[in-house]
PLY file of the C-alpha trace (Angstrom):
ply
format ascii 1.0
element vertex 307
property float x
property float y
property float z
element edge 306
property int vertex1
property int vertex2
end_header
73.43 124.44 65.43
75.78 121.44 65.57
77.28 119.77 68.64
80.80 120.96 67.90
79.64 124.58 67.79
77.87 124.16 71.12
80.94 122.61 72.76
83.09 125.44 71.43
80.63 128.01 72.74
80.89 126.53 76.24
84.67 126.92 76.24
84.38 130.57 75.17
81.69 131.10 77.81
83.89 129.57 80.52
87.04 131.49 79.61
85.39 134.71 78.35
88.41 135.10 76.10
88.51 134.19 72.41
92.23 133.67 71.96
92.59 131.50 75.08
89.52 129.49 74.03
90.99 129.03 70.55
94.26 127.81 72.07
92.44 125.33 74.31
90.29 124.07 71.43
93.22 124.13 69.00
91.29 126.04 66.38
91.96 129.35 64.62
90.56 132.37 66.45
88.77 133.77 63.33
87.02 130.40 62.89
85.93 130.40 66.55
84.64 133.98 66.21
82.53 132.92 63.22
81.14 129.97 65.18
79.99 132.24 68.01
78.56 134.76 65.52
76.55 132.01 63.77
75.10 130.87 67.09
74.09 134.41 67.96
72.52 134.82 64.52
70.50 131.61 64.92
69.33 132.65 68.38
68.61 136.20 67.29
70.47 137.84 70.18
74.06 138.45 71.33
75.44 136.00 73.87
78.40 138.18 74.90
79.00 141.81 75.75
81.93 143.05 73.67
82.56 146.48 75.21
86.17 146.03 76.31
86.75 142.50 77.61
84.48 139.73 76.30
81.77 139.01 78.89
78.95 136.48 78.89
75.66 138.40 79.08
72.36 137.31 80.65
71.20 135.56 77.47
74.57 133.83 77.20
74.43 132.57 80.79
70.89 131.29 80.25
71.87 129.52 77.03
75.07 128.08 78.52
73.10 126.41 81.31
70.81 124.65 78.83
73.72 123.65 76.60
75.66 122.19 79.54
72.68 120.13 80.66
71.86 118.98 77.12
75.41 117.90 76.30
75.68 116.25 79.70
72.57 114.19 78.98
73.93 113.24 75.57
77.28 112.13 77.00
75.46 110.19 79.73
73.41 108.45 77.05
76.54 107.46 75.13
78.06 106.00 78.30
74.83 104.17 79.18
74.67 102.53 75.74
78.33 101.51 75.95
77.70 100.06 79.40
74.61 98.16 78.23
76.52 96.80 75.23
79.32 95.62 77.49
81.91 97.78 75.75
84.64 97.80 78.39
84.41 97.90 82.17
83.39 101.52 82.44
84.85 104.78 83.69
84.10 106.82 86.79
84.76 110.57 86.83
85.54 111.82 90.32
86.31 115.39 91.41
87.80 116.72 94.64
89.35 119.89 96.01
92.46 117.99 97.09
93.69 114.57 95.96
95.37 113.74 99.27
91.94 113.20 100.82
91.13 110.42 98.34
94.32 108.38 98.28
93.05 105.72 100.71
89.64 104.97 99.16
91.06 105.23 95.62
93.71 102.61 96.40
91.04 100.32 97.87
88.81 100.86 94.83
91.56 100.01 92.34
92.47 96.87 94.27
88.84 95.75 94.19
88.06 96.92 90.63
91.30 97.09 88.62
89.39 96.96 85.34
87.56 100.26 85.98
89.19 103.42 84.65
89.21 106.34 87.10
89.33 109.97 85.94
90.18 112.45 88.72
89.58 116.19 88.42
90.80 118.83 90.87
88.06 121.46 91.10
86.94 124.28 93.35
83.55 124.10 95.05
81.71 126.33 92.56
83.10 124.41 89.58
82.09 121.11 91.22
78.49 122.23 91.49
78.36 123.36 87.86
80.01 120.25 86.45
77.85 117.86 88.49
74.73 119.48 87.07
76.21 119.38 83.57
77.11 115.69 84.15
80.76 116.38 83.30
81.69 114.46 86.46
79.86 111.67 88.30
80.85 112.25 91.93
82.49 115.04 93.93
84.15 115.06 97.34
83.94 118.57 98.77
85.69 120.00 101.82
83.34 122.98 102.11
79.60 123.55 101.66
78.40 123.96 98.08
74.87 124.80 96.84
72.88 121.60 97.24
69.94 122.30 94.90
69.59 119.36 92.52
72.33 117.42 94.30
72.33 114.58 96.81
74.86 114.92 99.61
76.30 112.33 102.01
78.35 113.57 104.93
81.55 111.52 105.18
83.57 113.09 107.98
83.68 115.99 110.42
87.23 116.61 111.62
89.13 119.32 113.48
91.46 121.66 111.66
94.73 122.36 113.45
97.09 125.29 113.50
100.47 124.13 112.16
103.65 125.99 113.14
107.41 125.47 112.63
108.98 123.63 115.56
110.95 126.68 116.64
108.00 129.07 116.58
107.02 130.82 119.87
103.58 129.15 119.70
105.00 125.68 119.10
104.95 124.77 122.79
101.27 125.70 123.26
98.52 123.07 123.33
95.90 125.58 122.16
95.59 129.18 120.98
92.78 131.69 120.53
92.07 133.55 117.32
93.29 136.73 119.01
96.67 135.03 119.62
97.03 134.74 115.84
96.10 138.30 114.92
99.63 139.42 113.95
101.03 136.07 112.84
102.08 135.45 109.21
100.06 132.78 107.37
100.88 130.57 104.41
97.66 129.44 102.76
95.77 128.75 99.56
93.98 131.24 97.34
90.34 132.19 97.81
88.05 129.38 96.74
90.06 126.62 98.46
88.54 125.25 101.63
91.62 126.07 103.79
91.34 129.74 102.88
87.63 129.74 103.56
88.19 128.32 107.06
90.95 130.85 107.76
88.87 133.82 106.62
85.81 132.60 108.51
87.83 132.01 111.66
89.22 135.55 111.72
85.89 137.11 110.71
84.32 135.81 113.95
86.61 138.25 115.80
86.40 141.06 113.21
90.02 140.39 112.26
91.83 139.85 108.97
94.59 137.24 108.66
98.07 138.46 107.69
98.84 136.35 104.63
102.43 136.31 103.42
102.06 133.54 100.83
99.05 132.17 98.95
98.88 129.70 96.09
97.09 126.82 94.39
99.18 123.94 95.76
97.71 122.82 99.10
100.30 120.06 99.32
103.17 122.57 99.31
101.81 124.70 102.15
103.09 122.53 105.00
106.55 122.40 103.41
106.61 126.21 103.40
105.61 126.23 107.07
108.48 123.83 107.83
110.78 126.29 106.06
109.70 128.95 108.57
107.61 131.20 106.30
104.56 131.25 108.55
101.65 129.32 110.04
98.84 127.44 108.32
95.66 125.47 108.99
95.73 121.73 108.29
93.11 118.99 108.84
93.34 116.10 111.26
93.68 113.69 108.33
97.04 115.21 107.42
98.19 114.92 111.03
97.64 111.15 110.88
99.65 110.82 107.67
102.91 108.85 108.00
104.60 111.38 105.70
103.57 114.41 107.75
106.33 117.02 108.04
108.01 117.74 111.43
105.83 120.60 112.68
103.92 121.60 115.81
100.17 120.87 115.86
98.16 123.30 117.99
94.42 123.31 118.68
92.48 126.51 117.92
89.84 127.55 120.46
86.99 128.08 118.01
84.06 125.93 116.85
84.70 127.31 113.35
88.03 125.49 113.07
86.85 122.27 111.42
86.04 120.85 108.01
83.29 118.57 106.73
83.92 116.13 103.89
80.86 115.52 101.74
80.20 113.25 98.76
77.82 114.71 96.15
76.13 113.57 92.95
73.22 114.71 90.80
69.87 113.82 92.37
68.23 113.01 89.03
71.36 111.57 87.42
71.55 107.89 86.57
75.03 106.93 87.71
76.96 104.44 85.56
77.83 101.11 87.17
81.45 102.19 87.69
80.31 105.34 89.53
77.95 103.27 91.69
80.91 101.10 92.71
82.98 104.17 93.54
80.13 105.68 95.56
79.85 102.46 97.58
83.61 102.45 98.23
83.68 106.09 99.37
80.62 105.86 101.63
81.84 102.56 103.10
85.30 103.91 103.89
86.10 104.50 107.55
87.21 108.10 107.21
88.05 108.46 110.89
90.78 105.81 110.72
91.34 105.39 106.99
90.19 101.80 106.46
87.66 100.25 104.11
84.68 98.27 105.26
85.02 99.28 108.93
82.96 102.45 109.13
79.36 103.32 108.82
78.04 104.73 105.54
77.41 108.45 105.72
73.87 109.74 106.10
72.10 112.01 103.64
71.99 115.60 104.66
70.99 118.98 103.35
73.92 121.34 103.03
73.80 125.07 103.62
74.17 127.23 100.53
0 1
1 2
2 3
3 4
4 5
5 6
6 7
7 8
8 9
9 10
10 11
11 12
12 13
13 14
14 15
15 16
16 17
17 18
18 19
19 20
20 21
21 22
22 23
23 24
24 25
25 26
26 27
27 28
28 29
29 30
30 31
31 32
32 33
33 34
34 35
35 36
36 37
37 38
38 39
39 40
40 41
41 42
42 43
43 44
44 45
45 46
46 47
47 48
48 49
49 50
50 51
51 52
52 53
53 54
54 55
55 56
56 57
57 58
58 59
59 60
60 61
61 62
62 63
63 64
64 65
65 66
66 67
67 68
68 69
69 70
70 71
71 72
72 73
73 74
74 75
75 76
76 77
77 78
78 79
79 80
80 81
81 82
82 83
83 84
84 85
85 86
86 87
87 88
88 89
89 90
90 91
91 92
92 93
93 94
94 95
95 96
96 97
97 98
98 99
99 100
100 101
101 102
102 103
103 104
104 105
105 106
106 107
107 108
108 109
109 110
110 111
111 112
112 113
113 114
114 115
115 116
116 117
117 118
118 119
119 120
120 121
121 122
122 123
123 124
124 125
125 126
126 127
127 128
128 129
129 130
130 131
131 132
132 133
133 134
134 135
135 136
136 137
137 138
138 139
139 140
140 141
141 142
142 143
143 144
144 145
145 146
146 147
147 148
148 149
149 150
150 151
151 152
152 153
153 154
154 155
155 156
156 157
157 158
158 159
159 160
160 161
161 162
162 163
163 164
164 165
165 166
166 167
167 168
168 169
169 170
170 171
171 172
172 173
173 174
174 175
175 176
176 177
177 178
178 179
179 180
180 181
181 182
182 183
183 184
184 185
185 186
186 187
187 188
188 189
189 190
190 191
191 192
192 193
193 194
194 195
195 196
196 197
197 198
198 199
199 200
200 201
201 202
202 203
203 204
204 205
205 206
206 207
207 208
208 209
209 210
210 211
211 212
212 213
213 214
214 215
215 216
216 217
217 218
218 219
219 220
220 221
221 222
222 223
223 224
224 225
225 226
226 227
227 228
228 229
229 230
230 231
231 232
232 233
233 234
234 235
235 236
236 237
237 238
238 239
239 240
240 241
241 242
242 243
243 244
244 245
245 246
246 247
247 248
248 249
249 250
250 251
251 252
252 253
253 254
254 255
255 256
256 257
257 258
258 259
259 260
260 261
261 262
262 263
263 264
264 265
265 266
266 267
267 268
268 269
269 270
270 271
271 272
272 273
273 274
274 275
275 276
276 277
277 278
278 279
279 280
280 281
281 282
282 283
283 284
284 285
285 286
286 287
287 288
288 289
289 290
290 291
291 292
292 293
293 294
294 295
295 296
296 297
297 298
298 299
299 300
300 301
301 302
302 303
303 304
304 305
305 306
């Protein structure tokens, strides 16, 4: 049971598709099939259900969790030794749901620590939780609650989320709207799993309504441009409203306590963060998220997040 076989198994487990896993790993599919079969033989039980589409079974999910944690510990050990030996200035691996949120603190970090390499990963909330526990990433900035078991969370910012409409829209002259006012309006939004979609669905669910979505995708940055083009309405955070490159749109308050987002920084509770990650954590928690300046705000406080 070698490390390469275990890493290949995790890719198959994540994709639940042999040919796509082979393409990602750049190996021949028959070779990958034999690798999985050898692992199952060594363990004495199948790891996948093969009736129709390949599916990870209960034994496979159990094994994958242990493999992720074990390989994460090994990778952390390699990084710790390199750090102790002074081999380079270190790397920090940071994940977020949207990169726009991090542009300010990242610029401040690179000015202060130009020698540190920064890896940035765009992940959904569920993937963040998994990869933090597997130590595939050091820190995550989430815009929605994620399961907090085994993780330490620092609340960075609570901010309102605004309704954004084209300037010529009938609602554009309003200062506020109710959820009922939006019942028949077309919305441009992100797919399920993104925080904007979660807020939209939650907002409408409070009134037993379903939003009318005319466009959904995986590019949060393109949503406001589509609103400007007149395709529909969307929900956008206060941070985007303060941006100097914000598109010409109408910003309208929504009369609901559900229309807000909370930014949270997370890391593994029992994880020893590398020095580079410690520096990044200090930069992010010391950033004044309400105005977008470093060294002017209070560090966030630890909090328990709802699951």
